[in-house]
C-alpha positions as CSV (number, residue, x, y, z in Angstrom):
1,X,99.5,65.5,70.0
2,X,97.6,63.1,72.2
3,X,96.0,60.4,70.1
4,X,92.6,60.8,71.7
5,X,92.5,64.6,71.1
6,X,91.0,66.0,67.9
7,X,91.7,69.7,68.7
8,X,92.9,71.8,71.6
9,X,92.9,75.5,72.5
10,X,94.8,77.2,75.3
11,X,93.6,80.5,76.7
12,X,95.0,82.8,79.5
13,X,92.0,83.6,81.6
14,X,91.4,86.2,84.3
15,X,88.3,84.3,85.6
16,X,90.2,81.1,86.2
17,X,90.7,80.5,89.9
18,X,93.3,82.9,91.2
19,X,93.9,86.1,93.1
20,X,92.0,89.0,91.4
21,X,94.1,91.5,93.4
22,X,97.2,90.8,91.3
23,X,97.1,93.8,88.9
24,X,100.1,92.9,86.8
25,X,98.4,90.2,84.8
26,X,99.8,87.7,87.2
27,X,96.3,86.6,88.0
28,X,95.8,85.0,84.6
29,X,95.7,81.3,84.4
30,X,96.4,79.1,81.4
31,X,93.3,76.9,80.7
32,X,93.3,74.2,78.1
33,X,90.1,73.3,76.2
34,X,90.2,69.9,74.6
35,X,87.8,68.3,72.0
36,X,88.3,64.5,72.0
37,X,88.3,62.3,68.9
38,X,84.8,61.1,68.2
39,X,85.7,57.4,67.7
40,X,87.7,57.1,71.0
41,X,87.1,57.1,74.7
42,X,87.5,60.8,75.8
43,X,90.7,61.3,77.9
44,X,90.4,62.5,81.4
45,X,92.1,65.8,82.5
46,X,94.5,63.7,84.7
47,X,95.5,61.5,81.7
48,X,96.1,64.7,79.6
49,X,98.0,66.3,82.5
50,X,100.3,63.3,82.7
51,X,100.8,63.4,78.9
52,X,101.7,67.1,79.1
53,X,104.2,66.6,81.9
54,X,106.2,64.5,79.4
55,X,105.9,67.2,76.7
56,X,106.2,70.5,78.5
57,X,108.1,72.1,81.5
58,X,105.8,72.3,84.5
59,X,105.5,76.1,84.3
60,X,104.0,75.8,80.8
61,X,101.3,73.3,81.8
62,X,97.8,74.6,82.0
63,X,96.3,75.2,85.4
64,X,93.0,73.6,84.3
65,X,92.0,71.3,81.5
66,X,88.4,71.2,80.3
67,X,87.0,68.6,78.0
68,X,84.3,69.9,75.6
69,X,82.2,68.1,73.0
70,X,82.7,71.0,70.6
71,X,84.3,74.5,70.6
72,X,82.0,77.6,70.3
73,X,82.6,79.2,66.9
74,X,82.4,82.7,65.6
75,X,80.2,83.4,62.5
76,X,83.3,83.0,60.3
77,X,84.1,79.5,61.7
78,X,87.0,80.3,64.1
79,X,87.1,79.3,67.8
80,X,85.2,81.9,69.8
81,X,87.7,82.2,72.7
82,X,85.4,84.6,74.6
83,X,82.6,82.0,74.6
84,X,84.7,79.3,76.1
85,X,83.4,78.4,79.6
86,X,85.4,79.3,82.8
87,X,87.0,76.4,84.6
88,X,84.4,74.5,86.6
89,X,84.4,73.7,90.3
90,X,86.4,70.5,89.7
91,X,89.5,72.7,89.2
92,X,90.5,72.5,92.8
93,X,89.7,68.8,93.4
94,X,92.7,66.5,93.9
95,X,92.2,62.7,94.0
96,X,95.4,62.1,95.9
97,X,95.1,65.0,98.4
98,X,97.3,64.9,101.4
99,X,96.9,67.7,103.8
100,X,99.9,69.7,105.1
101,X,100.9,68.7,108.6
102,X,104.2,70.1,109.7
103,X,104.6,73.7,110.6
104,X,106.7,74.3,107.5
105,X,104.2,72.6,105.2
106,X,101.3,74.6,106.7
107,X,103.2,77.9,106.3
108,X,104.1,77.0,102.7
109,X,100.4,76.1,101.9
110,X,99.4,79.5,103.4
111,X,101.9,81.3,101.2
112,X,100.8,79.4,98.1
113,X,97.2,80.1,98.9
114,X,97.8,83.8,99.0
115,X,100.0,83.9,95.9
116,X,97.9,81.5,93.8
117,X,94.5,82.7,95.0
118,X,93.5,79.1,95.8
119,X,91.7,78.1,99.0
120,X,94.3,76.8,101.5
121,X,92.2,73.6,102.0
122,X,92.6,72.7,98.3
123,X,96.4,72.7,98.5
124,X,97.9,69.3,99.3
125,X,101.6,68.5,100.0
126,X,102.0,66.7,96.6
127,X,100.3,69.3,94.4
128,X,102.6,71.1,92.0
129,X,102.9,74.9,92.2
130,X,102.5,75.1,88.5
131,X,99.5,72.7,88.2
132,X,97.7,74.9,90.8
133,X,98.0,77.8,88.4
134,X,101.5,79.1,89.2
135,X,103.8,80.7,86.6
136,X,107.1,82.5,86.6
137,X,105.8,85.8,87.9
138,X,103.9,84.1,90.7
139,X,107.0,81.9,91.4
140,X,109.0,85.1,92.1
141,X,106.3,86.3,94.5
142,X,106.2,82.9,96.2
143,X,110.0,82.6,96.7
144,X,110.2,86.2,98.0
145,X,107.5,85.3,100.6
146,X,109.1,82.0,101.4
147,X,112.5,83.6,102.0
148,X,110.9,86.2,104.3
149,X,108.8,83.8,106.2
150,X,111.5,81.3,106.9
151,X,114.5,83.7,106.9
152,X,116.3,81.7,104.2
153,X,117.8,82.7,100.8
154,X,116.5,80.2,98.4
155,X,117.0,81.0,94.7
156,X,114.0,81.2,92.4
157,X,115.0,78.1,90.6
158,X,114.4,76.1,93.8
159,X,110.6,76.4,93.2
160,X,111.0,75.1,89.6
161,X,113.0,72.2,90.9
162,X,111.1,71.4,94.1
163,X,107.6,71.7,92.7
164,X,105.5,70.5,95.7
165,X,105.1,71.6,99.2
166,X,106.5,68.3,100.5
167,X,109.8,68.9,98.5
168,X,110.0,72.6,99.3
169,X,109.5,71.8,103.0
170,X,112.4,69.3,102.9
171,X,114.6,71.9,101.2
172,X,113.7,74.6,103.7
173,X,114.3,72.2,106.7
174,X,117.7,71.1,105.2
175,X,118.7,74.7,104.7
176,X,117.7,75.7,108.2
177,X,119.6,72.8,109.7
178,X,122.7,73.7,107.7
179,X,122.5,77.3,108.9
180,X,122.2,76.1,112.5
181,X,125.3,73.9,112.0
182,X,127.2,76.8,110.6
183,X,127.7,75.6,107.1
């Protein structure tokens, strides 16, 4: 629907950055391939990601967006999904990267790294769990590990509401303080 996009294809890929040991299909990542309009400036992945944030819930947003001049086609003229390239190294780059600092933020980044199969150093405190490749199955694993690590009982929905490490850390710290105060 973006005015600078001529066509788009979304594919669930096993070879997108992620943890290959997840055997349930949870290691798949949604990758969007975009072919820009010829007569316009091509949109950047960041511009498209911001556009998609207004159109889709975070858990439905692609983990990576790749801009292509043209889609590979099969002999009968359909998009050859198997010939689409794997996400490039730019997948994990974040322009506004802020490293985790507090103990809670560092532990959350470690948990996300394991669950998402993303290098810990690529996870900033303002990165969305879902933009890093998370989805509902991985969210379940993450919440389970978070609850065990911090000895809290956060519901699954908390990860859908508090999408970043910064927000999750605040929620965990508030929960721990309430438990100490006996609420």
